[in-house]
C-alpha positions as CSV (number, residue, x, y, z in Angstrom):
1,M,-17.8,18.2,16.0
2,N,-17.0,19.5,12.5
3,I,-17.4,16.7,9.9
4,K,-14.0,17.5,8.4
5,I,-12.3,16.9,11.8
6,R,-14.2,13.7,12.3
7,L,-13.1,12.4,8.9
8,I,-9.5,13.5,9.6
9,V,-9.6,11.3,12.7
10,M,-11.0,8.4,10.7
11,N,-8.3,8.7,8.0
12,F,-5.5,9.1,10.6
13,L,-6.6,5.9,12.4
14,Q,-7.3,4.1,9.1
15,Y,-3.7,4.2,8.1
16,A,-2.1,4.2,11.5
17,V,-3.5,0.7,11.9
18,W,-1.5,-0.3,8.8
19,G,1.6,1.7,9.6
20,A,1.9,-0.1,13.0
21,W,3.1,-3.3,11.3
22,L,3.4,-3.1,7.5
23,I,7.0,-1.8,7.4
24,S,8.3,-3.5,10.6
25,L,6.7,-6.9,10.4
26,G,9.4,-8.3,8.1
27,A,12.2,-7.5,10.6
28,Y,10.3,-9.3,13.4
29,L,9.6,-12.3,11.2
30,G,13.1,-12.6,9.9
31,G,14.9,-11.6,13.2
32,G,12.7,-12.7,16.0
33,L,11.1,-15.8,14.4
34,K,13.9,-16.7,11.9
35,F,11.4,-17.2,9.0
36,S,12.8,-17.6,5.5
37,G,12.5,-15.1,2.7
38,V,9.6,-16.9,1.1
39,Q,7.8,-17.2,4.4
40,I,8.2,-13.4,5.0
41,G,7.0,-12.7,1.5
42,S,3.9,-14.8,2.0
43,F,2.7,-12.5,4.8
44,F,2.8,-9.6,2.4
45,A,1.2,-11.6,-0.4
46,T,-1.9,-11.8,1.8
47,M,-2.7,-8.2,0.7
48,G,-2.6,-9.4,-2.9
49,I,-5.0,-12.2,-2.1
50,A,-7.4,-10.0,-0.2
51,S,-7.3,-7.3,-2.9
52,L,-8.5,-9.7,-5.6
53,F,-12.0,-10.0,-4.3
54,M,-12.7,-8.7,-0.8
55,P,-13.1,-5.0,-1.6
56,G,-15.7,-5.9,-4.3
57,V,-17.6,-8.2,-2.0
58,M,-17.7,-5.7,0.8
59,G,-18.6,-2.9,-1.6
60,I,-21.7,-4.9,-2.6
61,I,-22.7,-5.4,1.0
62,A,-22.3,-1.7,1.8
63,D,-24.4,-0.7,-1.3
64,R,-27.2,-3.1,-0.5
65,W,-27.5,-4.2,3.1
66,I,-25.2,-2.6,5.7
67,P,-24.4,1.1,5.8
68,A,-20.8,1.8,4.9
69,Q,-19.9,3.4,8.2
70,K,-21.2,0.4,10.1
71,L,-19.5,-2.1,7.8
72,L,-16.3,-0.1,8.2
73,G,-16.6,-0.5,11.9
74,L,-17.4,-4.3,11.8
75,C,-14.5,-4.9,9.5
76,H,-12.1,-3.1,11.8
77,L,-13.4,-4.9,14.8
78,I,-13.0,-8.3,13.1
79,A,-9.5,-7.4,11.7
80,G,-8.4,-6.2,15.1
81,L,-9.6,-9.4,16.8
82,F,-7.6,-11.6,14.3
83,L,-4.5,-9.5,14.9
84,F,-4.9,-10.0,18.7
85,L,-5.1,-13.8,18.0
86,A,-2.0,-13.5,15.6
87,A,0.3,-11.7,18.0
88,P,1.1,-14.5,20.5
89,Q,1.7,-17.1,17.7
90,T,5.3,-18.1,16.9
91,E,4.7,-21.0,14.5
92,Y,4.3,-20.1,10.8
93,A,0.9,-21.8,10.1
94,P,-1.2,-20.2,12.8
95,L,0.5,-16.8,12.6
96,Y,0.0,-16.7,8.8
97,T,-3.6,-17.9,9.0
98,F,-4.6,-15.2,11.5
99,V,-2.7,-12.4,9.6
100,L,-4.4,-13.5,6.4
101,L,-7.8,-13.4,8.0
102,S,-7.1,-10.0,9.5
103,V,-5.9,-8.6,6.1
104,M,-9.0,-10.0,4.5
105,F,-11.1,-7.6,6.6
106,Y,-8.7,-4.7,6.6
107,M,-8.1,-4.2,2.9
108,P,-11.8,-3.5,2.1
109,T,-11.8,-0.7,4.7
110,I,-9.6,1.4,2.5
111,A,-12.4,1.7,0.0
112,L,-15.1,1.8,2.6
113,S,-13.4,4.7,4.5
114,N,-13.2,6.7,1.2
115,S,-16.9,5.9,0.6
116,V,-17.8,7.2,4.1
117,A,-15.8,10.4,3.5
118,Y,-17.3,11.1,0.1
119,T,-20.9,10.5,1.3
120,S,-20.4,12.5,4.5
121,L,-18.9,15.5,2.6
122,S,-21.5,15.4,-0.2
123,S,-24.3,15.4,2.3
124,K,-22.9,18.6,3.8
125,G,-22.6,20.2,0.4
126,Y,-18.8,20.1,0.1
127,D,-17.0,19.7,-3.2
128,T,-15.3,16.3,-2.6
129,V,-12.6,16.9,-5.3
130,R,-11.4,19.9,-3.4
131,T,-12.2,18.9,0.1
132,F,-11.2,15.3,0.3
133,P,-7.4,15.4,-0.5
134,P,-6.5,17.6,2.5
135,I,-8.4,15.2,4.7
136,R,-6.9,12.1,3.1
137,V,-3.3,13.4,3.6
138,W,-3.9,12.9,7.4
139,G,-4.0,9.1,6.6
140,T,-0.4,9.3,5.5
141,V,0.4,11.3,8.6
142,G,-1.2,8.6,10.7
143,F,0.9,5.9,8.9
144,I,4.1,7.8,9.6
145,V,3.2,8.6,13.2
146,S,2.4,4.9,13.8
147,M,5.7,3.8,12.2
148,I,7.6,6.1,14.5
149,A,5.6,5.1,17.5
150,V,6.4,1.4,17.2
151,D,10.0,2.3,16.7
152,L,10.3,4.5,19.8
153,I,8.0,2.8,22.3
154,R,9.7,0.1,24.2
155,I,8.4,-2.7,26.4
156,D,11.0,-4.4,28.7
157,G,13.6,-2.4,26.9
158,V,12.7,-3.8,23.4
159,Q,11.2,-1.8,20.6
160,L,7.6,-2.7,19.6
161,S,8.8,-2.9,16.0
162,K,11.1,-5.9,16.8
163,T,8.4,-7.9,18.7
164,S,4.8,-9.1,18.3
165,Y,3.7,-6.1,20.3
166,Q,3.4,-4.2,17.0
167,L,0.5,-6.5,16.2
168,Y,-1.1,-5.8,19.6
169,F,-0.6,-2.1,19.0
170,S,-2.2,-2.3,15.5
171,A,-5.1,-4.4,16.8
172,L,-5.8,-1.8,19.5
173,L,-5.9,1.0,17.0
174,S,-8.2,-1.1,14.8
175,L,-10.6,-1.7,17.7
176,I,-10.7,2.0,18.5
177,L,-11.5,2.9,14.9
178,G,-14.0,0.1,14.7
179,L,-16.0,1.6,17.6
180,Y,-15.4,5.2,16.3
181,A,-16.8,4.3,12.9
182,F,-20.3,3.6,14.4
183,T,-20.5,7.3,15.4
184,L,-19.9,8.6,11.9
185,P,-22.8,10.0,9.8
186,N,-25.1,7.4,8.2
187,C,-24.5,6.2,4.7
188,E,-27.8,5.2,3.1
189,V,-28.1,1.8,1.4
190,N,-30.1,0.9,-1.7
191,R,-32.3,-2.1,-0.9
192,S,-34.2,-1.9,-4.2
193,A,-34.0,-4.8,-6.6
194,D,-30.9,-4.8,-8.7
195,R,-31.1,-6.7,-12.0
196,S,-27.4,-6.4,-12.9
197,S,-25.3,-9.5,-13.0
198,L,-22.8,-10.5,-10.4
199,V,-20.1,-9.8,-13.0
200,D,-21.3,-6.2,-13.2
201,R,-21.6,-5.9,-9.4
202,L,-18.0,-7.0,-8.9
203,G,-16.8,-4.6,-11.5
204,L,-15.4,-7.4,-13.7
205,R,-17.1,-6.1,-16.9
206,A,-14.2,-3.7,-17.2
207,F,-11.9,-6.6,-18.0
208,A,-13.3,-6.2,-21.5
209,L,-10.8,-3.4,-21.8
210,F,-8.2,-6.1,-22.4
211,R,-9.6,-6.3,-25.9
212,H,-7.9,-3.0,-26.6
213,R,-4.2,-3.4,-27.1
214,Q,-3.2,-0.1,-25.5
215,M,-5.2,-0.8,-22.3
216,A,-4.2,-4.4,-22.2
217,T,-0.5,-3.4,-22.4
218,F,-1.0,-0.8,-19.8
219,F,-2.7,-3.2,-17.3
220,I,-0.1,-5.9,-17.9
221,F,2.8,-3.6,-17.2
222,S,0.9,-2.2,-14.2
223,M,0.9,-5.7,-12.9
224,C,4.6,-6.1,-13.6
225,L,5.4,-2.8,-11.8
226,G,3.0,-3.8,-9.0
227,I,5.4,-6.7,-8.3
228,A,7.8,-4.1,-7.0
229,L,5.3,-2.5,-4.6
230,Q,5.6,-4.9,-1.7
231,I,9.3,-5.7,-1.9
232,T,10.6,-2.9,0.3
233,N,7.6,-3.1,2.6
234,A,8.5,-6.8,3.2
235,F,12.3,-6.7,3.3
236,A,13.7,-3.1,3.8
237,N,13.3,-3.2,7.6
238,D,14.5,-6.8,7.9
239,Y,17.6,-5.8,5.7
240,L,18.5,-2.8,7.8
241,T,17.7,-4.3,11.2
242,N,18.9,-7.9,10.9
243,H,21.5,-7.9,8.0
244,F,23.4,-4.8,9.2
245,G,22.6,-5.5,12.8
246,N,24.7,-8.6,12.6
247,I,27.7,-6.7,11.2
248,E,29.8,-5.3,14.0
249,E,30.7,-2.2,12.0
250,F,27.1,-1.1,11.7
251,A,25.5,-2.5,14.9
252,G,24.2,0.4,17.0
253,T,23.9,2.9,14.1
254,F,20.8,4.9,13.7
255,G,19.7,3.0,10.6
256,V,19.9,-0.3,12.4
257,E,18.4,0.8,15.7
258,H,15.7,3.1,14.2
259,A,15.0,1.5,10.8
260,N,11.3,2.4,10.9
261,I,12.1,6.1,11.3
262,L,14.6,6.0,8.5
263,I,12.1,4.2,6.2
264,S,9.4,6.7,7.2
265,L,11.2,9.2,5.0
266,S,9.6,7.3,2.1
267,Q,6.1,8.1,3.2
268,M,7.0,11.7,3.9
269,S,8.4,11.9,0.3
270,E,5.2,10.3,-1.0
271,T,3.1,13.2,0.4
272,L,5.2,15.8,-1.3
273,C,5.6,14.0,-4.7
274,I,1.8,13.9,-5.1
275,L,2.0,17.6,-5.8
276,L,4.3,17.1,-8.8
277,I,1.9,14.7,-10.6
278,P,-0.4,17.3,-12.3
279,F,2.5,19.1,-13.9
280,F,4.3,16.0,-15.2
281,L,1.1,14.4,-16.5
282,K,0.0,17.5,-18.4
283,R,3.4,18.3,-19.7
284,Y,4.9,14.8,-20.5
285,G,2.0,12.3,-20.5
286,I,1.5,8.9,-18.9
287,K,4.2,7.0,-20.8
288,T,7.0,9.4,-19.7
289,V,5.6,9.6,-16.1
290,M,5.4,5.8,-15.9
291,L,9.0,5.5,-17.2
292,I,10.1,8.0,-14.6
293,S,8.5,5.8,-12.0
294,M,10.2,2.7,-13.3
295,F,13.7,4.2,-13.3
296,A,13.0,5.6,-9.8
297,W,12.4,2.0,-8.7
298,V,15.8,1.1,-10.2
299,L,17.4,3.8,-8.1
300,R,15.3,2.8,-5.0
301,F,16.6,-0.8,-5.2
302,G,20.1,0.0,-6.4
303,L,20.7,2.6,-3.6
304,L,19.5,0.2,-1.0
305,G,22.0,-2.4,-2.2
306,A,24.9,0.1,-2.4
307,G,24.2,2.0,0.8
308,D,24.8,1.1,4.5
309,P,23.9,2.7,7.8
310,G,27.5,4.0,8.2
311,G,29.3,6.1,5.7
312,G,26.8,5.1,3.0
313,V,23.8,6.2,4.9
314,W,23.3,9.1,2.5
315,M,22.4,6.5,-0.2
316,L,19.8,4.9,2.1
317,V,18.3,8.4,2.7
318,L,18.2,9.1,-1.0
319,S,16.6,5.7,-1.7
320,M,13.8,6.7,0.8
321,L,13.3,10.1,-0.8
322,I,13.1,8.5,-4.3
323,Y,10.3,6.3,-3.1
324,G,7.8,9.2,-3.5
325,V,8.5,9.4,-7.2
326,A,8.6,5.6,-7.6
327,F,5.2,5.1,-5.9
328,D,3.2,8.2,-6.8
329,F,4.2,8.5,-10.4
330,F,3.0,4.9,-10.9
331,N,0.1,4.4,-8.5
332,I,-1.5,7.8,-8.6
333,S,-0.7,8.7,-12.2
334,G,-1.9,5.2,-13.4
335,S,-5.2,5.7,-11.6
336,L,-5.6,9.2,-13.2
337,Y,-4.8,7.7,-16.7
338,V,-7.5,5.0,-16.3
339,E,-9.9,7.7,-15.2
340,K,-9.2,9.7,-18.3
341,V,-9.4,7.1,-21.0
342,T,-12.3,5.0,-19.8
343,E,-16.0,5.7,-20.4
344,P,-18.1,6.9,-17.4
345,A,-20.2,3.7,-17.4
346,I,-17.2,1.5,-16.5
347,R,-14.9,4.0,-14.9
348,S,-15.2,2.7,-11.3
349,S,-14.9,-0.9,-12.6
350,A,-11.8,0.1,-14.6
351,Q,-10.2,1.5,-11.4
352,G,-11.0,-1.8,-9.7
353,V,-9.2,-3.7,-12.5
354,F,-6.2,-1.4,-12.1
355,M,-6.1,-2.2,-8.4
356,I,-6.5,-5.9,-8.9
357,M,-3.6,-6.0,-11.4
358,T,-1.3,-3.9,-9.1
359,N,-2.3,-4.6,-5.5
360,G,-3.8,-8.0,-6.3
361,F,-1.9,-10.1,-8.8
362,G,1.2,-7.9,-8.8
363,A,1.6,-7.8,-5.0
364,F,0.9,-11.5,-4.7
365,V,3.5,-12.6,-7.3
366,G,6.0,-10.0,-6.2
367,S,5.9,-10.9,-2.5
368,Y,6.6,-14.6,-3.1
369,A,9.1,-14.1,-6.0
370,A,11.1,-11.5,-3.9
371,G,11.2,-14.0,-1.0
372,K,12.6,-16.7,-3.2
373,V,15.2,-14.3,-4.6
374,V,16.3,-13.3,-1.0
375,D,16.6,-17.0,0.0
376,L,18.7,-17.9,-3.1
377,V,20.8,-14.8,-3.6
378,G,20.9,-13.1,-0.2
379,W,21.8,-9.5,0.7
380,P,22.8,-7.0,-0.8
381,H,22.8,-8.7,-4.2
382,S,19.0,-9.2,-4.2
383,W,18.5,-5.5,-4.4
384,Y,20.6,-5.4,-7.6
385,L,18.4,-8.1,-9.1
386,F,15.3,-6.2,-8.2
387,A,16.9,-3.1,-9.8
388,G,17.7,-5.1,-12.9
389,Y,14.1,-6.3,-13.1
390,S,12.9,-2.7,-13.0
391,V,15.3,-1.8,-15.8
392,L,14.0,-4.6,-18.0
393,I,10.3,-3.7,-17.4
394,A,11.1,0.0,-18.2
395,L,12.8,-1.0,-21.5
396,L,9.9,-3.3,-22.5
397,F,7.4,-0.7,-21.6
398,M,9.2,1.9,-23.7
399,I,9.0,-0.5,-26.7
400,F,5.5,-1.9,-26.4
401,F,3.3,0.8,-24.9
402,N,2.3,3.0,-27.8
403,Y,1.0,6.3,-26.6
404,R,1.3,9.7,-28.2
405,H,0.9,12.7,-25.8
406,E,-0.1,16.2,-26.8
407,P,1.4,18.5,-24.1
408,E,-1.1,20.8,-22.5
409,P,-0.1,24.5,-22.4
410,L,1.2,25.5,-19.0
411,K,-1.0,28.0,-17.1
């Protein structure tokens, strides 16, 4: 089979595993299990915990001892096993423990799958810069398809997205990918002695960038914006399904009955907004692009608070479409900025620091803080507080991030 097709299958399954539960789990925890906002947030904070060190550790193992494609398979088999163990749990402690363990092994597979793709394409003589993006976009397609599947598939008349069956479904996909990964082309390991320190191997040397004011400011605000990343993942489905589902006026509407499909517009928007980034970065620079992202988060949260699945459904749809700008203009553009301003020797490590600050510290703090806000303030006012937070971060970023951009001529 053509290597491109094989890698498309890998990417499709890689993100389908995640899409099966990431958006819908909050609704199940809040509706089916009646967990509090802080408890719901804690499940999404597991991704922040895992992102702090597990990708680095697994990266070392893949470089030195276990070929990346085999380690990818092992991680998915272990992550899927823990999801199978998590699914029947209804008490907070055991369910949280098994989800945390599963996420610990899932998060490193994002980097490992990229590594397998790069190595496989390079070995066949392909230009990875041109060839990989059209392959990677199938990962987002897999995420969307999985979201829609758990929304439409019913067992005993109940959607998978509202039950623990979503975890079984994700676990099954993870086990399939785990076995499939062992059939992928071999990625050579380097077993020769490595004299570099553990600090270098984990990519922590790049934290020296904090000595430079502009980079320190950028990373700190990246963490602050990273706080917003998991909020809608954790609570949007719960808000639509359980909050509006308990209001007679909105019970039975499309947004309540098929919240996952409505939210999937966010991922569709994400795939399209990636195409806008090169133009905006070259024309306006990272500061303006980041500010656009921050104010897009304001609209994302504000429209969720103002909209409803009835006459105000257009605001919910607009909120989903804005997500592409909010996410891509921060996450993708920030990564490109780090790539541009750091030296080649620490470029990969600097990307690791960016991920640690956003998907690590940011996601961890944001998930718990958002849960506390939801418990104290309730819906829909919590969305307005999240929007206000985004406004504050945007204003402070505008003041403290000193960056002068020289527009590149349009071609």
